N, C-alpha and C positions, 0 to 999 in steps of 0.2 A: 827601067834602066835605058838610057839612050845609047845610040849606036857608038858614040865617041867614047863613053865609059866602057862599053863592052870591048872595045879594041884594046884597052889598057889592061884587061884581065888575062891571065893565063887561060889556055884553051880549055883546060879542065874546069874552069870556073864560070865559063860563059853560059848563061841560062839557055835551056832548050826545053823540049816537051818533057823529057825525063828528068830534067833538073830545073824546076821552076825557081823563080827569084826568091820565093819565100823559104826555100829548103836551105837548111844548114847542114852541110855534109858532116860537120863535127857532131852536132847534136843527134843527127840520124845514125851515124855510125855508132856513137856511144849507146843509143837507146836499144839498138838491135843487138849490141854486145851485151848490155845489162839483161835484156830479155833472155838471150841465150844462156847467161850464167844462171838465172833463175830456173830455167828449164833443166839445166844440168844438175841442179840441186835434186830434182825429182828423178831424172833419167840421166845418168846412172846413179846419182847420189843416194837417194832413199831406196832404190832398188837394191843396191849393195848393202846399205845399212840394214835394211829389214831382213834381207836374206841371211845376214851374218849374225844378227843379235838374237835370233830365235833358235830353238833346237833344230838339229839337222833334218829331222822329219817334216818340219814346217817351212823350211828354208825356200823351197820352190813356190809354194802357195803364197808366202808373204811377199817375196820379190815380185811375183806375177801380179799381185794385187796392186802394186805401185805402177807397174808398167801398163796395165790395163786402164787404170784410172786416168793416167796421163793422156791415152788415146781418146778415151770415151769423153773426157771433159772438153777436149779440143773441138769435137764435132758439136756437142751442146753449145759451146761458146760461140762459134761462128754462126750457127743456125738460129738461136734465139737468146741465149744467156747474156751475151755481151749487151745487147740492146736493153735487156731487162735490168742490167746493172749500170749502164751509162747512157741510156737513150732517153726518149721522150717519157715524161712522167705519166703513169697510168693511175697509180694511187700514191699517197705520200711515201709509201716504203718500197715501191716497186715501179720499174719502168715497163713500157710495152714490149711484148716479145716481137722480135723482127730479126731478119737475117743481117749478117755482117759480111757479106760475100760479093757485093756489088763492086765492081772495079772502080767506078766513079767515086763511090763513097770511100773506099780504102785508100785511094791515091790522093784525096784531097787534103788540104792542110788541117791538122787537128785543131779543134776548137773546144773550149771548156764546156762541158754539157751543163754545168750548173748556173752558168751566167754568161750572157753575151758581152759583159763589161770587161771580161778578162782578155787580154791580147791572145791571139792564137799562137800555138806552139809552132816551132819551125821544123816539124817532122810530119810525115804522112800519117793518117789515121791507122794505117795498118800496123805501124810501130806499136801503138797504144793497144790495139786488139790483141796482138801477140804478147805483148808484156803482161797485160792483165790476165790473159789466159794462163800464163805461167803461174801467176798468183793463185788463180782459182784451182788449178790442178794440184798445186802443192798443198793447198788448204785440206781437201779431201784426202789426200794421201797421208797427211799428218794425222788427221782424224783416224785413219785405218790403223795407226799404231796402237790404239787401244784395243783392237779386235784381233790381233795377231795371235795365232796358236789355236784357234778354233772356228775362224770365219769360213763359212761355206762359200766358195768362189762364185757360184751361180747367184747366191743371194746378193753378193757384193756387186755383181754386174748390174743388178737392178738398182741397188742403193746409190751408186755413184751418180748416175744421171738425174735421179729424183732429188737427191740432197743438193746437187749443183743448182738445179733449176728452182727449187722451193725454199732453199735456205741460203746458200751463198749469195745469191743475186740480191736478197733482201738486205743483208749486211753491207755489200758493196754499194748499193744504191742509196742507202740511207746515209752513209758516211762520206762516200766519194762521188756519188752521182749527183742527183738533184733532190735528195731526200731530206728528211727532218732534221738531221744532224750536220748536213754538209757545211753550213755556214757557221757552226759553232764549236764543234768537237775537234780536238787536236788528235789526229792519228796519222802521222807522217806516212808510214808505209805498211800498215796492217796489223798493229798490235791488238786492235779489236776485231777488224774485219776478218783477219786470218787466224791469229793465234788464240785469242780468247774464244772465238767461235769454234775452232777445231778442237780446243781442249775441253770445253763443256759439251759439245756434241760428241766427241769421242767417249767421254765418260758416261754420258747418257746412253749411247748406243751400246757400250760395254755393259750396262745395267740390264738393257733389254736382251742383249745376246746371252747373258748368263756366263757363269765362269768356266774356265778350262777345267780338265780333270785335276783333281787334287794333287797327284804327283808332279803334274806340270806346273802348277803354281808354286810348289814347294821347291822345285829344282828345275830351273828354265835357263840354263847357262848359254851364253853365245856360242854358236858353232865355229866361229872363225874370228878371232879378236883382231887380226891383222887387217882383214877386209872391213871389219866393222870401223877401225880407225880410218881406213881409206874412204869409206863412205861419209864419216863425220867430216873429214877434211875437205871433201867436195862440198858438203853442206856449208861449212864454215867460209870458205873462199868464195863460193857462190853467192854469199850474203852481200859481197861487194856489189853485184848487180841488183840484188834485192833491194837495198836501201839506196845504192847509188843511182838507180834508174827512176826513183820517185819524183824528182823535179822535171822529168821529161826534157832535160837539158844538161849539157856538160858545163855547169856553172859552179860558182863558189859553194853553194849549198851542197852540191854533189860531192865535192871534195871533203868538206867537213863531215858529211854524213858517213862517208866511207871510213874516215879515220875513227870517228866515234864509235862505229860498229865494231871494229877490231879492238879498240881500247877497252870497251865494256865487256867484250867477250873474253879477252885474255884475263881481265881482272876477275870476272865470274868463275871461270875455270879454275884459276889459282885459289880463290876462296873456297870453293866447293872441295877441291882437293885438300886444302889445309884442314877443313873441318873433318873430313874423313880421317885424316891422319891423326888429328887431335882426339877424336872421339873413339874411333876404331883401331888406332895404332898401326894403320896400314893404308897405303894408297889403293885407289881403285880406278882401273881404266874405264870401267862403265861409268863411274861417278864423274870422271874428268869429262866424259862426252856429255853427261847430263848437265854439268856446270857450263860447258860450252853452249849448249842449246839454250839454257835459261838466260845467258848473257845476250845471245843473238835475239831471242824473243823480246827481252825487256827493252833493249835500245830501239827496237824496230819503230814504235809509235813516236819516238822523239829524236831519231838519229840526226836529222838535219836542222832541228830547231832547238837543241840544247848545246851548252858549251862543253868542251872536252872534260873540264873538271867535274861537270855533272854526270858526264858518261862514266867516269871512274867510281863515283858514288853509286850510280845505278848498277854498275858491275859488282860492287860489294854487296848491295842489297839482293841482287838477283843470284848471286852465288850462295846466299845465306838463307833468305826467307823460303824459297822453294826447297832448299836442302832440308830445312826444318819441317815443312809440310810433308815431304816425301819420306824422310828418314826417321822422323819422330812422330809427328801427328798421325801419319797414315798408319803406322803400326799399332797405335794405341786406340784408334778410332774404329768401333765396330762397323760404322757406316762405310768407311773407305775400305775396310776389309771385305765387306760384303760385295763390293764391286770390283771385278777383275779387270782393271786397267793395265794391259799387258806391259807397255813401255812407260807407264806413268805420265801419259800425255797431259792428263789434268794438271799435274804439278809443273812439268816443263813448259806448258803452253798456256793453260788457263790461268794458273797462279802468276807466272812470269809475265804473261800478256796483260793481265789486270794490273800487276805491279808497274809495269812499263807505262801503261796509260795514266795512271795516277801520278807517277813520278814525272811524266811529260807535262802534266797539268801544274806540277810543282816548280819545275826547272825551266820551262819554256822561256827562251830569251826574246823579249819583244822585237828586237831588231831583226833577228832571224825569222820570227814569225812574219814580219812584214815582207821580208824577201821571198818566203815560200808561198804564203797565201796571198796571191795577188787579186783576188776577187774583192772589189771595193765594198761589197755587201757582207763580207766575212767579219766575224767578231771573235775570232780566236785570240787567245792570250790577253795580257801577259801571264806568265806562270805565277803561281802564288807567291813565291819568294820575291820575284821582281816586283809584284804588286805591292808588297809590304814595303819594299825599299822605295818605291815611287809614291807611297802613302796613298795607294789606290786600293785598299783592302777589299772593298766591295766587288771590284772586278776580278780580283784574284779568287774570291770565294765563289763567284759566279762560274769562273772557268773550272774550278774543281768540282762544282756541282754538276756541270755538264759532263765531265769526265765520269763521274759516278753514274749519272743518268744513262749515259751511253753504255756503260759496262752492264747495268742492269738489263737494259734492253737486249744486248748481245746474249746475256745468260739466259734470260727468261724465255726467249724464243726457241732455246734448244733443250729445255727441260721437259721431262715426261715421265710417266710411271707404267708404261705398258711394255710387256716383254715381247720379243720376237717369237713368231710362231715356231713349233717344232720343225726342225730341219733347216733353220737359218744358220745355225752354227754347225761346225764340222765335227762335233763330238761323236764318236762312234763310227765315223767315215774315214776312209783313207785320204790323208792330205794330198797325196801325190796324185791328183785327179787327172793329170795330164800325161801320166805314164812316162816319167822322165827316163 
């Protein structure tokens, strides 16, 4: 920018060392706001939700699990995990461990790690580091919902950094970094990376950890319903940043993603509530929260790349299919009954995340795909329905095949059949280890 043009600008827009020419204050401000909103979903959102959804004797332990995980993941993230997720490729499913603490690195213009052909973003790299940290933190905290009511806190202290390092980074790198699915799969904001992964991993961890005491499984009411609704509200509204921050810019995709997020969530909540009333002849506050959660999860992989009419359909399906797996199938299946998934994370996140990923492959709008996936080497979309309308069935089948393959990859790497050793769960120990 020449000197003449600079004199025509307001003083607050004239570039300087702290405000380089490439920096968009609007994009930067929005991305920091979005990242903070995602962080608030965990602290205090899930801290409050977990502390109020369990029995009173487990409230402190459950809330503290979320708080600890948030802090532990941040240190892992900046010291090695961010680069493993978005840095230089080491193997096809993982990046090289490295720090993300260097000032020059954090303040430089953010560039797409998957391709040099993508125009750089108008925000500092530090924005992306923090935004993606909030994603990593909430993933492991959501996983912890499967273990509430019996998890030994000291075992949790070891589990969080290990799972973040060796599991979360693989999913983030393969889909969002420079991995094997980056240029083909549709996952707008983490339906697979975050929700399918946390749901399957939580279910597997619950299998390893073993069940709660029988009396806790049969009677485990929330200790504070009002606080539970407050935590759920923080989670819902925080999703504005969760899906709104994915474009890394305050653009039209951002606006559509936010609207679709809330439309799908409201629809899902009402469908779940209606099914509860139709089948059980009464409404359920916990059920409404579950329906809210499944709607938020389902829309996540497609929030910015599907039309709003599709978001409504996704809300109807996310309020009914996970309801069926949780309220009907779970109760009839001896396998599901044998695994003590405390908050039903498998249904609200794995089932809803898988559903969202498949529906995104079905409803992805090719025009929106082009606006969001700007890498010229990318092959995402169109969705199966649009492929049929465009008489391009082969491409639609291919995209659905990629969505299925990506889901299988996310699920298979989290399965296992080994139980945790004695002492990992809190059975037989006092849960208030911190002497509240």
